[in-house]
C-alpha positions as CSV (number, residue, x, y, z in Angstrom):
1,M,-17.3,16.1,11.2
2,G,-14.6,13.8,11.0
3,F,-13.7,11.3,8.4
4,H,-14.6,7.4,9.1
5,H,-11.8,6.4,7.0
6,V,-9.4,7.2,4.2
7,A,-8.7,4.4,1.6
8,L,-5.7,4.1,-0.7
9,A,-4.5,1.7,-3.0
10,A,-1.3,-0.5,-1.8
11,R,1.3,-1.8,-4.4
12,D,3.2,-3.8,-1.7
13,L,1.0,-5.1,1.1
14,E,3.4,-6.6,3.3
15,A,5.7,-3.6,3.2
16,T,2.6,-1.2,3.8
17,H,1.3,-3.3,6.8
18,R,4.8,-3.2,8.3
19,F,5.1,0.5,7.9
20,Y,1.4,1.3,9.2
21,T,1.8,-1.0,12.3
22,E,5.6,-0.5,13.2
23,A,6.3,2.9,12.1
24,M,2.8,4.6,12.5
25,G,1.9,2.5,15.7
26,F,-1.6,1.9,14.3
27,S,-3.4,-1.4,14.7
28,L,-5.0,-3.8,12.0
29,V,-8.7,-3.9,13.1
30,K,-10.6,-5.1,10.1
31,V,-10.0,-7.0,6.7
32,V,-12.6,-7.3,4.2
33,V,-12.1,-10.0,1.4
34,A,-14.6,-9.7,-1.6
35,P,-14.6,-10.4,-5.4
36,T,-14.2,-7.2,-7.4
37,P,-17.1,-5.5,-9.5
38,S,-15.5,-7.1,-12.8
39,A,-16.0,-10.6,-11.2
40,K,-12.7,-11.5,-12.6
41,G,-10.7,-11.0,-9.4
42,W,-10.6,-9.9,-5.8
43,A,-9.6,-7.4,-3.1
44,K,-8.8,-7.1,0.5
45,H,-9.6,-3.9,2.1
46,L,-7.8,-3.5,5.4
47,F,-8.7,-1.1,8.1
48,Y,-6.2,0.4,10.8
49,D,-7.2,2.1,13.7
50,T,-5.1,5.4,13.9
51,G,-5.8,5.7,17.5
52,G,-7.9,8.7,17.1
53,N,-11.5,9.0,15.8
54,G,-10.7,7.5,12.3
55,L,-9.4,4.5,10.1
56,I,-7.0,4.5,7.5
57,A,-7.8,1.6,4.8
58,F,-5.7,0.2,2.0
59,W,-6.6,-1.9,-1.1
60,D,-4.8,-5.0,-1.8
61,L,-6.1,-5.4,-5.6
62,H,-6.0,-8.9,-7.4
63,D,-8.0,-8.2,-10.7
64,P,-6.2,-8.6,-14.1
65,T,-9.0,-6.2,-15.7
66,L,-7.4,-3.5,-13.7
67,P,-4.5,-1.1,-15.4
68,E,-1.1,-1.1,-14.0
69,F,-1.0,2.0,-11.5
70,D,1.3,4.0,-9.3
71,P,-0.3,4.4,-5.7
72,A,1.6,7.4,-5.1
73,I,-1.1,10.0,-4.7
74,S,1.0,12.9,-5.9
75,T,4.1,11.6,-7.8
76,G,1.8,9.1,-9.5
77,L,-0.2,12.2,-11.1
78,G,3.0,14.1,-12.1
79,L,3.1,16.3,-8.9
80,P,5.7,16.6,-6.2
81,E,5.1,14.3,-3.3
82,W,4.7,17.2,-0.8
83,V,1.2,18.3,-2.7
84,N,-1.0,15.4,-1.8
85,H,-0.4,13.8,1.5
86,I,-2.0,12.5,4.8
87,A,-1.5,14.5,7.8
88,F,-2.3,12.6,11.3
89,D,-2.7,14.6,14.5
90,S,0.1,14.6,17.3
91,T,1.0,16.5,20.2
92,V,4.1,18.4,20.3
93,E,5.2,16.5,23.3
94,E,5.0,13.1,20.9
95,L,6.7,14.2,17.9
96,D,10.2,13.5,19.2
97,S,9.3,10.1,20.0
98,R,7.5,9.7,16.7
99,R,10.7,11.1,14.9
100,E,12.9,8.8,16.8
101,R,10.8,5.9,16.1
102,W,11.1,6.5,12.4
103,L,14.7,7.2,12.3
104,D,15.3,3.8,14.3
105,L,13.5,1.8,11.7
106,G,15.5,3.3,9.1
107,I,13.1,6.1,7.6
108,D,14.6,9.3,6.4
109,V,12.4,12.1,8.2
110,V,11.8,15.7,7.4
111,E,11.2,18.3,10.0
112,I,9.3,21.5,9.5
113,D,8.2,24.1,12.1
114,H,5.2,26.2,10.1
115,G,4.8,28.7,12.8
116,F,1.2,27.5,13.9
117,C,2.2,24.0,13.7
118,R,5.2,21.5,13.8
119,S,5.2,18.6,11.4
120,I,7.6,15.5,10.7
121,Y,7.1,13.7,7.4
122,A,8.0,10.5,5.8
123,V,7.3,8.5,2.4
124,D,5.5,5.2,3.0
125,P,6.0,2.0,0.9
126,N,3.6,3.2,-1.8
127,G,5.1,6.7,-2.2
128,V,2.4,8.5,-0.2
129,L,3.9,11.3,2.1
130,V,2.8,10.9,5.6
131,E,2.7,13.6,8.5
132,W,2.6,13.8,11.9
133,C,1.3,17.4,12.5
134,A,1.0,19.1,16.1
135,D,-0.5,22.3,16.5
136,T,1.6,24.8,18.6
137,R,-1.1,27.5,19.1
138,P,-4.9,27.7,18.4
139,L,-6.1,29.2,15.4
140,N,-7.7,32.5,16.1
141,D,-10.1,35.2,14.5
142,E,-7.0,37.2,12.9
143,D,-6.1,33.6,11.3
144,R,-9.7,33.4,9.8
145,R,-9.6,37.1,8.8
146,A,-6.3,36.7,7.1
147,A,-7.4,33.3,5.4
148,E,-10.8,35.2,3.8
149,A,-8.5,38.0,2.5
150,L,-6.4,35.6,1.1
151,V,-8.4,32.9,-0.5
152,F,-9.2,34.2,-3.8
153,D,-6.5,36.7,-4.0
154,R,-4.7,36.6,-7.3
155,D,-1.6,38.0,-6.4
156,P,-0.9,37.3,-2.8
157,P,2.0,38.5,-0.6
158,L,4.4,35.4,-0.3
159,E,5.7,34.3,3.0
160,S,9.1,33.1,3.6
161,P,9.2,29.4,3.2
162,P,9.7,27.2,6.3
163,V,13.2,25.6,6.7
164,P,13.1,22.0,6.6
165,V,15.5,19.9,8.8
166,F,16.4,16.7,7.1
167,H,17.3,13.5,9.2
168,R,18.6,10.4,7.9
169,G,17.0,6.9,8.9
170,R,19.5,4.9,10.8
171,A,18.1,1.2,11.1
172,P,20.7,-1.4,11.0
173,S,21.2,-2.7,7.5
174,G,18.5,-5.4,6.7
175,H,15.6,-4.1,8.3
176,P,12.4,-4.7,6.3
177,L,11.4,-1.1,6.5
């Protein structure tokens, strides 16, 4: 069963909107504006169509009773940014054009071949790591057996880590992303 949507808090709504429409190519499809439960503020809940069978949503919060927060889902918790992230489905054929789109907008990109999939990564304006991921082969019974053997192994054999390729964004100075 798929997700209907994933919802995250946004710190800078304008930058978030530009990133998810321009850099990701998603469409804004719905905005709900309502009072917050404290009745001392309000919030916008923005929904973007990801082009698949789901949505990503962002909260634009305006309530003085809420504490200051860091919307980065990993670094805000003291973890490296690669731990908690959002991966969107892509095809191998689309990865190059998606990488070039990000680079042309001045967004730095990390590219990794994981063996069973290839991924490109960027960080959104809220500090959230975003990934386009393309399967390079179907997962099979051997993969499932290996996963079952490793899931509770307290001393698992380590694989060689994949080698990341770093690409520096190349947008002209002054671009808003």
